[in-house]
Backbone as JSON Lines, residues from 0, in Angstrom:
{"i":0,"aa":"A","n":[186.15,166.59,207.11],"ca":[185.84,165.92,208.35],"c":[186.75,166.44,209.46]}
{"i":1,"aa":"Y","n":[186.27,166.33,210.66],"ca":[187.03,166.81,211.81],"c":[188.41,166.16,211.87]}
{"i":2,"aa":"S","n":[188.48,164.87,211.56],"ca":[189.74,164.14,211.67],"c":[190.83,164.72,210.78]}
{"i":3,"aa":"S","n":[190.44,165.39,209.7],"ca":[191.46,165.97,208.8],"c":[192.21,167.12,209.47]}
{"i":4,"aa":"R","n":[191.66,167.66,210.53],"ca":[192.3,168.77,211.24],"c":[193.13,168.31,212.44]}
{"i":5,"aa":"L","n":[193.1,167.03,212.72],"ca":[193.87,166.5,213.84],"c":[195.33,166.29,213.44]}
{"i":6,"aa":"P","n":[196.23,166.32,214.42],"ca":[197.66,166.1,214.12],"c":[197.99,164.62,213.96]}
{"i":7,"aa":"N","n":[199.22,164.36,213.54],"ca":[199.78,163.0,213.49],"c":[199.05,162.07,212.52]}
{"i":8,"aa":"H","n":[198.88,162.51,211.29],"ca":[198.24,161.67,210.27],"c":[199.11,160.48,209.92]}
{"i":9,"aa":"V","n":[198.47,159.42,209.5],"ca":[199.17,158.22,209.05],"c":[199.88,158.56,207.74]}
{"i":10,"aa":"P","n":[201.14,158.19,207.59],"ca":[201.88,158.48,206.35],"c":[201.22,157.81,205.13]}
{"i":11,"aa":"E","n":[201.37,158.42,203.98],"ca":[200.75,157.93,202.74],"c":[201.19,156.52,202.4]}
{"i":12,"aa":"D","n":[202.47,156.19,202.58],"ca":[202.94,154.85,202.23],"c":[202.29,153.79,203.14]}
{"i":13,"aa":"V","n":[202.02,154.13,204.38],"ca":[201.34,153.21,205.29],"c":[199.88,153.05,204.87]}
{"i":14,"aa":"K","n":[199.23,154.14,204.5],"ca":[197.85,154.07,204.02],"c":[197.76,153.17,202.79]}
{"i":15,"aa":"E","n":[198.69,153.35,201.87],"ca":[198.7,152.58,200.63],"c":[198.9,151.08,200.91]}
{"i":16,"aa":"E","n":[199.82,150.76,201.79],"ca":[200.09,149.37,202.13],"c":[198.87,148.73,202.81]}
{"i":17,"aa":"R","n":[198.21,149.46,203.69],"ca":[197.01,148.95,204.36],"c":[195.88,148.72,203.36]}
{"i":18,"aa":"Y","n":[195.74,149.65,202.43],"ca":[194.72,149.53,201.39],"c":[194.93,148.25,200.59]}
{"i":19,"aa":"H","n":[196.15,147.99,200.15],"ca":[196.44,146.81,199.35],"c":[196.24,145.52,200.15]}
{"i":20,"aa":"R","n":[196.59,145.52,201.43],"ca":[196.34,144.35,202.27],"c":[194.85,144.08,202.41]}
{"i":21,"aa":"L","n":[194.08,145.15,202.6],"ca":[192.63,145.01,202.72],"c":[192.02,144.49,201.43]}
{"i":22,"aa":"M","n":[192.42,145.03,200.3],"ca":[191.88,144.59,199.01],"c":[192.22,143.12,198.74]}
{"i":23,"aa":"Q","n":[193.41,142.69,199.11],"ca":[193.8,141.29,198.93],"c":[192.97,140.38,199.83]}
{"i":24,"aa":"A","n":[192.74,140.79,201.06],"ca":[191.91,140.0,201.97],"c":[190.48,139.89,201.44]}
{"i":25,"aa":"Q","n":[189.97,140.98,200.9],"ca":[188.62,140.98,200.34],"c":[188.55,140.05,199.12]}
{"i":26,"aa":"L","n":[189.55,140.09,198.24],"ca":[189.56,139.21,197.07],"c":[189.67,137.75,197.49]}
{"i":27,"aa":"D","n":[190.46,137.45,198.49],"ca":[190.57,136.08,198.99],"c":[189.22,135.58,199.49]}
{"i":28,"aa":"T","n":[188.48,136.43,200.17],"ca":[187.15,136.08,200.67],"c":[186.19,135.82,199.51]}
{"i":29,"aa":"V","n":[186.21,136.68,198.51],"ca":[185.34,136.52,197.34],"c":[185.66,135.21,196.62]}
{"i":30,"aa":"R","n":[186.94,134.91,196.44],"ca":[187.33,133.66,195.78],"c":[186.82,132.45,196.55]}
{"i":31,"aa":"R","n":[186.96,132.48,197.86],"ca":[186.5,131.37,198.69],"c":[184.98,131.19,198.57]}
{"i":32,"aa":"K","n":[184.25,132.29,198.63],"ca":[182.79,132.21,198.52],"c":[182.35,131.75,197.13]}
{"i":33,"aa":"N","n":[183.02,132.26,196.1],"ca":[182.66,131.87,194.73],"c":[182.99,130.4,194.47]}
{"i":34,"aa":"Q","n":[184.1,129.92,195.01],"ca":[184.43,128.5,194.85],"c":[183.38,127.63,195.53]}
{"i":35,"aa":"A","n":[182.89,128.06,196.67],"ca":[181.82,127.32,197.36],"c":[180.56,127.28,196.51]}
{"i":36,"aa":"R","n":[180.25,128.37,195.81],"ca":[179.09,128.41,194.92],"c":[179.25,127.4,193.79]}
{"i":37,"aa":"V","n":[180.45,127.31,193.24],"ca":[180.72,126.34,192.17],"c":[180.58,124.92,192.72]}
{"i":38,"aa":"D","n":[181.19,124.66,193.86],"ca":[181.16,123.32,194.46],"c":[179.75,122.86,194.76]}
{"i":39,"aa":"K","n":[178.89,123.78,195.21],"ca":[177.5,123.44,195.56],"c":[176.57,123.49,194.35]}
{"i":40,"aa":"K","n":[177.11,123.92,193.19],"ca":[176.3,124.08,191.97],"c":[175.09,124.96,192.26]}
{"i":41,"aa":"E","n":[175.35,126.07,192.94],"ca":[174.27,127.0,193.29],"c":[173.56,127.48,192.05]}
{"i":42,"aa":"R","n":[172.28,127.78,192.23],"ca":[171.46,128.33,191.15],"c":[170.86,129.64,191.6]}
{"i":43,"aa":"F","n":[170.85,130.59,190.66],"ca":[170.28,131.91,190.91],"c":[169.37,132.29,189.76]}
{"i":44,"aa":"E","n":[168.35,133.07,190.09],"ca":[167.54,133.67,189.04],"c":[168.28,134.93,188.59]}
{"i":45,"aa":"V","n":[168.62,134.97,187.32],"ca":[169.47,136.03,186.77],"c":[168.67,136.86,185.77]}
{"i":46,"aa":"V","n":[168.78,138.17,185.88],"ca":[168.2,139.08,184.89],"c":[169.29,139.38,183.86]}
{"i":47,"aa":"I","n":[168.98,139.14,182.6],"ca":[169.94,139.37,181.53],"c":[170.03,140.87,181.24]}
{"i":48,"aa":"E","n":[171.26,141.39,181.22],"ca":[171.47,142.8,180.92],"c":[171.83,143.03,179.46]}
{"i":49,"aa":"G","n":[172.6,142.13,178.88],"ca":[172.98,142.28,177.48],"c":[174.32,141.64,177.21]}
{"i":50,"aa":"L","n":[174.96,142.08,176.13],"ca":[176.25,141.54,175.74],"c":[177.39,142.28,176.41]}
{"i":51,"aa":"Q","n":[178.34,141.53,176.94],"ca":[179.57,142.13,177.46],"c":[180.57,142.28,176.33]}
{"i":52,"aa":"D","n":[180.61,141.27,175.47],"ca":[181.43,141.3,174.26],"c":[180.79,140.32,173.28]}
{"i":53,"aa":"E","n":[181.44,140.03,172.18],"ca":[180.79,139.2,171.15],"c":[180.57,137.76,171.58]}
{"i":54,"aa":"N","n":[181.22,137.31,172.66],"ca":[181.09,135.93,173.11],"c":[180.4,135.77,174.46]}
{"i":55,"aa":"T","n":[180.1,136.87,175.14],"ca":[179.65,136.77,176.53],"c":[178.4,137.59,176.79]}
{"i":56,"aa":"I","n":[177.42,136.94,177.41],"ca":[176.2,137.61,177.87],"c":[176.4,137.92,179.34]}
{"i":57,"aa":"T","n":[175.93,139.07,179.76],"ca":[176.07,139.45,181.17],"c":[174.7,139.64,181.81]}
{"i":58,"aa":"G","n":[174.62,139.28,183.08],"ca":[173.4,139.45,183.85],"c":[173.75,139.59,185.32]}
{"i":59,"aa":"R","n":[172.72,139.7,186.15],"ca":[172.9,139.84,187.6],"c":[171.83,139.05,188.33]}
{"i":60,"aa":"Y","n":[172.2,138.53,189.5],"ca":[171.2,137.95,190.38],"c":[170.91,138.96,191.49]}
{"i":61,"aa":"Y","n":[169.96,138.68,192.34],"ca":[169.48,139.65,193.32],"c":[170.56,140.17,194.26]}
{"i":62,"aa":"G","n":[171.64,139.45,194.44],"ca":[172.69,139.86,195.38],"c":[173.8,140.68,194.76]}
{"i":63,"aa":"Q","n":[173.67,141.04,193.49],"ca":[174.73,141.78,192.81],"c":[174.26,143.2,192.49]}
{"i":64,"aa":"C","n":[175.04,144.16,192.94],"ca":[174.72,145.58,192.75],"c":[175.53,146.14,191.58]}
{"i":65,"aa":"P","n":[174.89,146.87,190.67],"ca":[175.65,147.48,189.56],"c":[176.78,148.36,190.07]}
{"i":66,"aa":"D","n":[177.9,148.33,189.37],"ca":[179.08,149.16,189.65],"c":[179.76,148.83,190.98]}
{"i":67,"aa":"I","n":[179.3,147.79,191.68],"ca":[179.93,147.4,192.95],"c":[180.34,145.94,192.89]}
{"i":68,"aa":"D","n":[179.38,145.07,192.58],"ca":[179.62,143.63,192.56],"c":[179.92,143.16,191.14]}
{"i":69,"aa":"G","n":[180.33,141.9,191.05],"ca":[180.58,141.3,189.75],"c":[179.29,141.01,189.01]}
{"i":70,"aa":"N","n":[179.41,140.3,187.92],"ca":[178.27,139.91,187.08],"c":[178.18,138.4,187.02]}
{"i":71,"aa":"V","n":[177.1,137.93,186.41],"ca":[176.98,136.53,186.02],"c":[177.23,136.52,184.51]}
{"i":72,"aa":"L","n":[178.19,135.7,184.08],"ca":[178.57,135.64,182.68],"c":[178.1,134.32,182.07]}
{"i":73,"aa":"L","n":[177.56,134.41,180.86],"ca":[177.06,133.24,180.13],"c":[177.66,133.24,178.74]}
{"i":74,"aa":"D","n":[177.84,132.05,178.19],"ca":[178.35,131.9,176.82],"c":[177.25,132.32,175.85]}
{"i":75,"aa":"V","n":[177.58,133.17,174.89],"ca":[176.6,133.69,173.95],"c":[176.03,132.57,173.08]}
{"i":76,"aa":"N","n":[176.76,131.5,172.87],"ca":[176.31,130.4,172.02],"c":[175.46,129.38,172.76]}
{"i":77,"aa":"E","n":[175.32,129.55,174.07],"ca":[174.62,128.55,174.87],"c":[173.14,128.43,174.49]}
{"i":78,"aa":"S","n":[172.47,129.55,174.34],"ca":[171.05,129.53,173.99],"c":[170.62,130.95,173.65]}
{"i":79,"aa":"S","n":[169.41,131.05,173.14],"ca":[168.85,132.37,172.85],"c":[168.33,132.97,174.14]}
{"i":80,"aa":"V","n":[168.79,134.16,174.46],"ca":[168.31,134.85,175.65],"c":[167.87,136.25,175.26]}
{"i":81,"aa":"Y","n":[167.08,136.85,176.11],"ca":[166.53,138.17,175.84],"c":[166.87,139.12,176.97]}
{"i":82,"aa":"A","n":[167.37,140.28,176.64],"ca":[167.68,141.29,177.65],"c":[166.43,141.61,178.45]}
{"i":83,"aa":"G","n":[166.57,141.68,179.75],"ca":[165.45,141.97,180.64],"c":[164.71,140.72,181.12]}
{"i":84,"aa":"A","n":[164.92,139.6,180.45],"ca":[164.26,138.35,180.86],"c":[165.03,137.72,182.02]}
{"i":85,"aa":"R","n":[164.34,136.89,182.79],"ca":[164.96,136.21,183.93],"c":[165.11,134.72,183.61]}
{"i":86,"aa":"Y","n":[166.27,134.19,183.94],"ca":[166.59,132.79,183.71],"c":[167.21,132.2,184.96]}
{"i":87,"aa":"W","n":[166.97,130.91,185.2],"ca":[167.68,130.21,186.27],"c":[169.02,129.77,185.72]}
{"i":88,"aa":"V","n":[170.08,130.12,186.44],"ca":[171.44,129.85,186.01],"c":[172.16,129.07,187.1]}
{"i":89,"aa":"E","n":[172.86,128.01,186.69],"ca":[173.71,127.24,187.6],"c":[175.14,127.76,187.5]}
{"i":90,"aa":"V","n":[175.75,128.01,188.64],"ca":[177.13,128.51,188.67],"c":[178.07,127.34,188.36]}
{"i":91,"aa":"T","n":[178.91,127.52,187.33],"ca":[179.84,126.47,186.91],"c":[181.3,126.84,187.13]}
{"i":92,"aa":"D","n":[181.57,128.13,187.29],"ca":[182.95,128.59,187.46],"c":[182.9,130.05,187.91]}
{"i":93,"aa":"F","n":[184.07,130.65,188.09],"ca":[184.13,132.07,188.41],"c":[185.45,132.63,187.91]}
{"i":94,"aa":"D","n":[185.46,133.94,187.76],"ca":[186.66,134.67,187.35],"c":[186.77,135.88,188.26]}
{"i":95,"aa":"E","n":[187.54,135.72,189.34],"ca":[187.66,136.77,190.35],"c":[186.28,137.1,190.91]}
{"i":96,"aa":"Y","n":[185.74,138.27,190.54],"ca":[184.46,138.72,191.1],"c":[183.25,138.25,190.31]}
{"i":97,"aa":"D","n":[183.43,137.83,189.08],"ca":[182.32,137.41,188.23],"c":[182.04,135.92,188.37]}
{"i":98,"aa":"L","n":[180.75,135.57,188.37],"ca":[180.34,134.17,188.34],"c":[180.13,133.78,186.88]}
{"i":99,"aa":"I","n":[180.44,132.54,186.56],"ca":[180.22,132.01,185.22],"c":[179.2,130.9,185.36]}
{"i":100,"aa":"G","n":[178.21,130.89,184.48],"ca":[177.16,129.91,184.64],"c":[176.57,129.42,183.34]}
{"i":101,"aa":"R","n":[175.59,128.54,183.49],"ca":[174.84,128.03,182.34],"c":[173.36,128.09,182.67]}
{"i":102,"aa":"I","n":[172.57,128.37,181.68],"ca":[171.13,128.47,181.86],"c":[170.55,127.07,182.06]}
{"i":103,"aa":"V","n":[169.72,126.94,183.09],"ca":[169.06,125.66,183.36],"c":[167.55,125.75,183.19]}
{"i":104,"aa":"D","n":[167.01,126.97,183.15],"ca":[165.57,127.13,182.96],"c":[165.27,128.6,182.65]}
{"i":105,"aa":"G","n":[164.22,128.8,181.87],"ca":[163.77,130.17,181.59],"c":[163.42,130.31,180.12]}
{"i":106,"aa":"P","n":[162.97,131.46,179.71],"ca":[162.81,132.69,180.48],"c":[161.56,132.69,181.35]}
{"i":107,"aa":"H","n":[161.54,133.61,182.31],"ca":[160.4,133.78,183.21],"c":[159.83,135.17,183.03]}
């Protein structure tokens, strides 16, 4: 980029500090929004992707992009679910970027 050829670049330690401040501000925003989802008992239609581990099913709702946003996590013992199927899920908690929920209806 043209800017790489300009003089007086910002020092690396300043760039690093700004990056960490920005990431913390972003995480604070996500936590606030996710807590509001829990408080309102929001419901989303979630597409089941599969198992995250032996205890957790993972899925996504329409607002979550793979490799960018978090997932919706469900307890594997909650009910029988099928990969690719859509279920209505109520948000019950969160873990940083991931929403935790329970199935309230489905499959569709």
